[in-house]
Every structure is written in C-alpha cells, then in structure tokens.
BANUBA-182509 format. One line per field, with one value per residue (C-alpha): x negated, y, z; residue in three letters. Coordinates in nm, 2 decimals. Layout:
BEGIN
c1 <- (X  ...)
c2 <- (Y  ...)
c3 <- (Z  ...)
code <- (ALA  ...)
***
This chain:
BEGIN
c1 <- (-6.56  -6.73  -7.07  -7.00  -6.88  -7.19  -7.42  -7.25  -7.27  -7.65  -7.70  -7.52  -7.71  -8.05  -7.98  -7.88  -8.16  -8.45  -8.32  -8.53  -8.63  -8.54  -8.55  -8.80  -8.82  -9.16  -9.07  -9.18  -8.98  -9.21  -9.17  -9.36  -9.46  -9.64  -9.69  -9.95  -9.91  -10.23  -10.03  -9.69  -9.77  -10.03  -9.92  -10.05  -9.83  -9.92  -9.71  -9.66  -9.94  -10.20  -10.02  -10.14  -9.96  -10.06  -9.86  -9.99  -9.66  -9.45  -9.32  -9.20  -9.46  -9.64  -9.98  -10.07  -10.42  -10.66  -10.73)
c2 <- (11.03  10.70  10.86  11.15  10.91  10.69  11.00  11.11  10.76  10.75  11.10  11.00  10.67  10.82  11.11  10.88  10.64  10.89  11.12  10.98  11.31  11.35  11.68  11.69  11.94  12.09  12.29  12.63  12.91  13.05  12.95  12.65  12.67  12.35  11.99  11.74  11.37  11.17  10.85  10.75  10.86  11.14  11.48  11.83  12.14  12.51  12.82  13.18  13.35  13.09  12.82  12.47  12.16  11.79  11.48  11.13  10.95  11.04  11.37  11.27  11.49  11.79  11.91  12.28  12.30  12.59  12.80)
c3 <- (9.02  9.11  9.05  9.29  9.56  9.51  9.54  9.86  10.00  9.94  10.08  10.40  10.43  10.38  10.61  10.90  10.84  10.84  11.12  11.40  11.57  11.94  12.12  12.41  12.69  12.76  13.06  12.91  12.77  12.50  12.14  12.00  11.64  11.54  11.66  11.55  11.61  11.68  11.73  11.87  12.22  12.19  12.05  12.06  12.02  12.00  12.04  12.13  12.32  12.24  12.44  12.38  12.52  12.51  12.58  12.61  12.68  12.38  12.51  12.86  13.03  12.87  13.00  12.96  12.80  12.85  12.55)
code <- (MET  LYS  THR  LYS  ILE  LEU  ILE  LEU  PHE  PHE  ILE  PHE  ILE  PHE  LYS  SER  VAL  TYR  SER  GLN  TRP  GLN  GLN  GLN  GLN  THR  GLY  ILE  THR  SER  ALA  LEU  TYR  ASP  ILE  GLU  PHE  VAL  ASN  GLY  LYS  THR  ASP  TRP  SER  CYS  GLY  GLU  GLY  GLY  ARG  ILE  LEU  LYS  THR  THR  ASN  GLY  GLY  ILE  ASN  TRP  ILE  ASN  GLN  PRO  THR)
***
C-alpha cells in the first residue's frame, strides 16, 4: 500500500512540475499542426492551408508569413 501511495505522489509531483505550457491565441481559426522553438521568444508555427505564423515575443503577437 505504501508503494502505491508513493508512486501516485511522484506522478502528481512530476506532472505539476513539468506542465509549463500556456495556451496562446494566434487570432486565426484554422488548425495549427506544428510549432518550432528557436529560443524562448522566437517561434514558428505551421498549419492548415499552408499557413505559417511567426512570433518574436513569446506568443503575444503572431505575424502571418507568406508561403
């Protein structure tokens, strides 16, 4: 019984420690499929219909890139 409680405790701790994702709004309604991080501020995302988006401020503003 102690082992099961210990395992559940570690699962809870690791889940809360490593869940640092935050949802960001891009201002578009088409689906986005992938995101690539250059660093903590610059990200590229691609999606439905060949849409490419770029942010240089950590996702606050997204810029539509020509394909």
